[in-house]
C-alpha positions as CSV (number, residue, x, y, z in Angstrom):
1,M,-12.7,-36.9,-12.8
2,T,-14.2,-35.0,-15.5
3,K,-17.1,-33.8,-12.5
4,F,-13.4,-32.7,-10.6
5,I,-11.6,-30.9,-13.6
6,L,-15.2,-28.5,-15.1
7,L,-15.1,-27.5,-11.1
8,G,-11.2,-26.4,-11.4
9,F,-12.2,-24.9,-15.1
10,L,-14.8,-23.1,-13.1
11,V,-12.6,-22.0,-10.2
12,A,-10.5,-20.7,-12.0
13,A,-13.2,-18.5,-14.2
14,L,-14.7,-17.2,-10.8
15,L,-11.2,-16.3,-9.9
16,I,-10.2,-14.6,-12.6
17,S,-14.0,-12.7,-13.1
18,S,-13.6,-12.1,-9.7
19,G,-10.5,-9.4,-10.6
20,C,-7.9,-11.4,-8.5
21,N,-5.7,-8.4,-7.2
22,R,-3.5,-9.6,-5.6
23,G,-0.8,-11.1,-7.5
24,S,1.5,-8.7,-9.6
25,H,-0.7,-8.2,-12.2
26,P,-3.3,-5.8,-10.2
27,F,-6.0,-4.6,-12.6
28,L,-5.3,-1.1,-11.2
29,L,-1.7,-1.6,-13.4
30,N,-0.7,1.8,-15.5
31,Q,-4.0,3.4,-14.5
32,Q,-4.7,6.5,-12.3
33,A,-4.8,6.0,-9.1
34,P,-8.1,5.8,-7.3
35,D,-7.7,9.4,-5.4
36,F,-9.2,9.9,-1.3
37,T,-9.0,11.6,1.6
38,V,-8.4,10.3,4.7
39,A,-8.6,11.7,8.1
40,D,-7.7,10.6,11.6
41,G,-8.3,13.9,13.9
42,A,-4.5,14.3,13.9
43,N,-2.8,13.6,10.2
44,H,-5.2,14.5,6.7
45,V,-3.9,12.5,3.8
46,H,-5.3,13.5,0.0
47,L,-3.5,11.9,-2.6
48,A,-4.5,14.4,-5.7
49,D,-2.2,16.6,-3.1
50,F,0.6,14.9,-4.3
51,R,0.7,14.8,-7.7
52,G,4.3,16.1,-9.0
53,K,6.2,13.2,-7.0
54,P,6.4,10.4,-7.1
55,V,4.5,8.3,-3.8
56,L,4.8,5.0,-2.2
57,L,0.9,4.3,-0.8
58,N,1.4,1.4,1.9
59,F,-1.2,-0.1,3.6
60,W,-0.3,-1.4,6.8
61,A,-1.4,-2.4,9.9
62,T,0.2,-3.0,14.1
63,W,-1.2,-6.3,14.2
64,C,0.2,-7.6,10.9
65,G,3.4,-9.6,11.4
66,P,5.0,-8.9,8.0
67,C,3.7,-4.9,8.2
68,V,6.4,-4.9,12.0
69,Q,9.3,-6.7,9.9
70,E,8.9,-3.8,6.7
71,V,9.1,-0.5,8.9
72,P,11.6,0.0,9.7
73,S,13.0,0.0,6.0
74,L,10.4,1.7,5.3
75,V,11.2,4.7,7.7
76,Q,14.7,4.3,6.0
77,F,13.8,4.1,2.6
78,Q,11.4,7.7,3.0
79,R,14.6,9.4,5.3
80,Q,17.1,8.4,2.0
81,N,15.1,9.5,-0.6
82,P,13.1,12.7,0.3
83,N,11.6,13.7,-3.0
84,V,9.7,10.3,-3.0
85,V,6.2,10.6,-0.6
86,V,5.3,7.9,1.4
87,I,2.2,7.5,2.8
88,A,1.5,4.6,5.4
89,I,-2.3,4.1,5.6
90,S,-3.6,2.0,8.7
91,V,-6.2,0.0,9.6
92,D,-6.5,0.2,12.5
93,E,-9.2,0.2,14.7
94,D,-7.5,0.8,17.8
95,E,-5.9,4.7,18.1
96,V,-4.1,4.0,21.2
97,D,-2.7,0.7,19.7
98,Y,-1.9,2.9,16.8
99,R,-0.4,5.8,18.0
100,D,1.7,3.6,19.9
101,F,3.0,2.1,17.2
102,V,4.4,5.3,15.4
103,S,6.4,5.8,17.8
104,R,7.7,2.8,19.2
105,Y,8.6,2.5,15.1
106,H,9.6,5.9,14.7
107,M,7.6,6.5,12.2
108,Q,7.1,10.4,12.5
109,N,8.9,11.3,9.3
110,L,6.3,9.3,7.5
111,L,3.0,10.3,6.3
112,T,0.9,7.9,8.1
113,V,-2.8,8.3,9.1
114,R,-5.2,5.4,10.2
115,D,-8.3,4.4,8.0
116,P,-9.9,2.4,10.3
117,S,-13.2,2.0,8.0
118,Q,-10.5,1.0,5.6
119,H,-12.0,3.7,2.7
120,A,-8.8,3.9,0.7
121,A,-7.8,0.4,1.2
122,S,-10.7,-0.7,-0.9
123,L,-10.3,2.1,-3.7
124,F,-7.4,-0.3,-4.7
125,H,-9.0,-3.4,-3.6
126,T,-6.5,-4.6,-1.2
127,D,-7.5,-6.7,2.0
128,M,-4.5,-8.3,2.9
129,W,-1.5,-6.3,4.4
130,P,0.9,-5.1,3.9
131,E,0.3,-4.0,0.3
132,T,2.1,-0.9,-1.6
133,Y,1.1,0.8,-4.8
134,A,4.0,2.7,-6.8
135,I,2.5,5.8,-8.1
136,D,4.3,7.9,-10.6
137,K,4.4,11.8,-10.8
138,N,0.8,11.6,-13.0
139,G,-1.0,9.9,-10.8
140,V,-0.3,6.7,-12.2
141,I,-0.3,3.3,-10.8
142,R,3.1,1.9,-11.9
143,R,3.7,-1.0,-9.6
144,K,2.0,-2.8,-7.1
145,F,4.1,-4.6,-4.1
146,V,2.6,-7.5,-2.2
147,G,3.7,-8.1,1.3
148,A,6.6,-7.0,3.0
149,Q,9.8,-5.7,1.0
150,D,13.2,-4.6,2.0
151,W,13.0,-0.6,1.1
152,A,16.5,-0.4,1.5
153,D,17.1,-2.0,-1.3
154,P,18.7,0.2,-4.0
155,A,16.8,-1.5,-7.2
156,V,13.8,0.0,-5.5
157,A,15.4,3.3,-4.6
158,S,15.6,3.5,-8.1
159,F,12.3,2.4,-9.8
160,M,10.8,5.3,-7.3
161,N,12.9,7.7,-8.1
162,G,12.6,7.0,-12.2
163,L,8.7,7.6,-11.6
């Protein structure tokens, strides 16, 4: 029994020391968002270019069920909140699948870019999809949303517009 308790403590210590970032309190919270530039040939995104505006930074993939579920409300959120910059970064490797998805789900009003190397996601220690970061006008991460969200929720719009 003592071995199992010791093993439990070791596992907990390992998770804490490894910087588990999937929970509601990521280690980047209230810190400057890592700057990045991603270009996919069609679009170019440099996060620092959006200083002075609140940013909703969404990491997603076409093959991710929860991502597909949240896309319509993300598109609606951008349409209803033009003062918030929505950046949707796809981690898809297949460019054709990505382009078809963007067209099928009418994502043209979002700033979306494909980052198959997952460079930007790695800076945020994100490796599960979808994950979204609320970044204030000064470039500070104020919240992390894990999993599919209902971006049509008025509380989200109120929160983002207050950044």
